[in-house]
N, C-alpha and C positions, 0 to 999 in steps of 0.2 A: 722379323714380326714373328717367324714360327720359333726363334731364339724367346722372343718376349711371351709369348703365348707358354710354352714350357715352363719359365718364370714363373708368371702367374699362376699357371697349374704346381707349379712346385710348391708356391706359397701359399697357394688354397690345401694342400694335401699337410703342410707342416701346420698350418690352422688348426683344421679339421681332427688335425691328430693330436693338438693342445687343447685343444677345448674337449676332445674324447676323452684324457688324460683327466680334465679337471670335474669331468661328470662323474667320471670312475674312482676316481681319487688314485690314480694310476700316475706313480712319478716315473714318467721314460727315463729323466737324465741320469737317477739310481739307478735303473736297469743297466745303465750304459756302466757308470761307476764301478756297479756289482759284477760286473764280466771285467772290467779293465783290473780290480781285483784276485777275482781268480785265474785270471791268466796272468799274473804277473806271482800268485803263488805255483801256478804250477812250471812256470820257467826256474821257478827256485829249487823246485822241487825235485826237478828233471837236472838239473846240475849236480844237486847231490848225489842224484842215484846215479850220476858217473862212477862214482868213487864208492858211496855208500851202499851196501845191496840189503833189500826187505828195509826194516821200521820204517813204513810208511806212517804208524802213528806216531811216532816219537817226531818226523819230520812234521807232520799236521800241526802236532802241540808245538814243538819250538814255534813255528812260525805264527803258531794264533799267539803267542805270546810276546813277539816281537809287534804283531800289531793291535795286540791291548798295553803297549807299553810296560808291560809287566814285567818280572824275573822269574826263572824258573830254576828249580836241581830239579840236576839229573841222579840219579841211585842208582850201582849197580856193581856189579864184581869189576874187576881187572880187565881189559883185554874184548869189549867190547865196544867200541868206537867211543865211546862217550866224550872225549876233548877231541879225537877226530874230528865227530859230528862236530860240535861248536863253531872249532877252524876252518872247516868248511862251508859252513854257514855265513862265517866273517865273511867269507870270501865272495859272498852272492853279494854284498852291499858294498857302497862304495862310500865308507867309514872308515874311523881309525878304530885297531883293534889293540888290546893287551892282554898281554894272559898274567897270573900273577899264583905263584905257586907256594900254596899255603903250607908253614912249616912250624912247628913249636916256639919258634925262638922269632916268629915273627910278629912286628912290633906296630902298631897304629898308623903310625909315621911313615911306615915301610910302603903303606895303604894310600893312602888319604894324604901324606908330605907335609912337610914341617916350615918354620921359619929357618932360615941361613940367615947370617949376621957376614954382611957385605966390609970386609975389610977396607975397602980403596973408599965407600960411601959414608963406613962407621953406621950404616941402616940395616935393618931388616930387609929380608923378601921374603916372599913362598915360593919354597919349591914343591912342583905340584908331583903329586907321586899319580901312579898308573892308572889309579882309577881315574882319571881325569882324560877317559878316552869314548869310543861310542858302543862297542861292542865288546864286553869283559867275563874273559874266562878265570873263574876262580877256579884251580884244582886242589881236590882234595880237604873241602873248606872245613870241614870238620877238623883235622890236624894244626889249627889255630887255637891259640888260648880265647876266654872270655873277652878279658880288653883289647883283643882284633875283633872279633865277631862283631862287640859294640861300635867299633867305630865305622860298620856298616849301617846302622840302622838309619841316620840320617840321611845317609846318600841313597837309601833304596828307597825310604817310605816320600823323604822330601829334594830327591836329587838338587843337592847341593850340600857343600861340607862348609863348617865352622870350625875355625882352628884360631885361638886366642883372640876371639869375640868379630873377628871378621866374616862374612861368611860369600863364598863362592858356588857360584852356579855350577851346571853340569851343562852342558853342551845336549841337544836333543840330536839324533837318540842317543836314549841309555837303557843297555839292554846285559843285565847281569847274570852268567848262567855259571852256576857251583857244581862242582862234580862231589860228593860220595862216594864209599865203599862201605856199604852197611854190614860189612860179613867182618872184615878185622876191627877189633875192638882196643888194641894196645898201640899207645901214644895216640888218640885220639879224644877229642872234647864233644861231649854234645850239643846240639845247636840251641841254643837260649829259643824260647817257645816264641817270644816276639820277633826272634829274626826267621823261625822259622814261617811265622804268618806273613812275612812281608815276601815272601814268595808266593806269584800266581798258582803255579805249579808245582808239583812233587810228582816228577815222572820217571818210572819203573822200569829199568830197562831190564829182558830176560835175555839169555842166548839164542842165539840165531837157531832155526829150525834144520834138521838135516838136510833138507832141499835147500836153504841157503847156504850152511856151512859149503858144499859141495860150489855153489856159485861162487861163493868168494874166493874158494881156493883157484877156480877157473880163472875165476877175473887175473887175479892175480899173480898167476903163472909163469908170464914172464913178466910181469910189468911189477914197480913199486908204487906205494904210495903217494910219494913225492911226483913223480913222471903224470901220472892220472891227474894230479891234483892239482897242477899246474895250468890243466885244458877247462878250468873251472872259469864260468864267467860271470860278472858283476850282473844282477836283475835289478836290486833296488839303491837308490841315491836317497838323501834328506827329502827332497821334494817329491820323489814318487813315493814314498813311504810316507809320508804326510797325508797324501791325496787318499790312499789308501785309510790310514786312522779314521778320516773328516768322514768317509765313507761309510766304516763302519760304524760310528756313533750317528749312524741316518738310519741304519739297521731298525724294523717295526718290530717292537714286542707287545706283546697280549698284554692287558690288565691282569687276565686268567693266569699266563705264564709267569707273571710277577709275583702273585700269589702262590701259585705251584714252588717257584725258588722258595720263596719266604719260609713255606709250610712244610719242606726240607730243613732246611737251617733252622729250625723252630724243632724238630726232632728232634735234631743234634742235642738240644739243651734238654731235653726231658726226657731222652732214652736212659734207663737204668743200665744201659752195658756200657754208658762212657763216662768218665771222670769229667771230663772237659770237650764241650761243643764247641759249636765255631761264632764266628763272631759277625756282625755286620759287613766287614770285610770281605767273607767270606761271598755272601748274598750278592755284594755288587761286583763280584769277582767270576762269579758263573753267569751275571746276567751280562757282563760285557763280554765273555770269552764265548757264550753264545751265539753273541751278536757275531762276532767274531767267523764264527767255524759256520754261520749261515751264509755270510759273506764267500768264503772259501770255498762251500759247497754249491757257487751259485744264486742265490735267494739272497731276497731283502726282508724276509722275514725271518723270525724265530720258530721252531718248532718244537715241541717237547725231548724228540732226540736230540736236537743239540744242546739242550739244560743235563739231559742225561747223561753223557756222553762225558763233558767236561766238569761233571760233578765229582767225579771219582780223583783227577789229579787235584783237582782244587781243597775238596778236602781231607784227603788220606793224610797229609802233615799237621791237617787242623785240629782234628782228635784223636783224643787220650781213651783208650778202653781203662775200662776199669781192672785194677789186680786179677780178678777172677776169669774176665774172661781172657786176658793175655796167657794166665795159664793155660785155661783151654786149645790155645793155640791160633786163633779167630787174628784177623787180619783185622785192620782199618775199612779194609774193600769190602769187608765180608759184613761189617754194620750199618755202610752205606748202602749198601745191596738192597737189605733187609726194609731199612726206612727209605728207599726209594719204591720199595713194593705195596708200603701200607700206606702211599700218597696216591692219593686220585689223578689218573691224568687227565686235563683239561680234552674238552673236545673240541 
């Protein structure tokens, strides 16, 4: 009897909560899902922090790119753990991982695959290239020539490969992370603007602080990277990742904030400091990544701070400064900062 009363009481409480959520427009399920996303991201960051010292912003942006099904370009001098971070991130996912070292003699077929003649059957079959995986690390992407770069266009945008008129779709998830050294120019090729635009973020990585440098030395004074790396645990599988992506799609963004994003992008096109402004792909990227950042921070709604944070890595590789501004030593981030200051923040 008491058990029935308890069940009835629980049922009434559930109905009351459901009615309350309907009256107030609150979705308790989305709140639960948001907590799940935040938990998984924090678990992944904890795994990465077993090896990586500092670089909190880098981890947040990499995980944001993963959850937005985008691609990321990491830019920084050698020796600051660009490649290591991506390899460790791959360990937190139960998915395939491939590394492609871009070189000047790399051919498109070395990346996407090629048709091979089978002597026994007297027929051709398609031998898949390393791009057919889930997490792809392209090391030193700017060392391959234009024809190899062009092989990535269809992959990054449409998530498929077309060879000799036959189309081969790639599996979910597909997350391409490329690295490049901005200092060394000998033996490198400038990335085409069309390819840069296909990267969701360009993340600039700086040297660690003095304290972080000391922490790095202490952490590895008795251990090697490989010994610690093997202790990383998987956090995401394809099911969990799909659930997180669906949750992020449900994150709310007010109409005023959509107008805020569009205004920032429009100013890049009319700014006298810029030779080339941002495309609609950039505004969509800001909206998607702002929603993901909100979920990572435990919110089911976007705030202006989310938009401002992601605007820098979304735009810094999509805009081109005028020659005059480049000669003045300005960086894209300087122009983006000025544009953000000009736009009134919605209240």
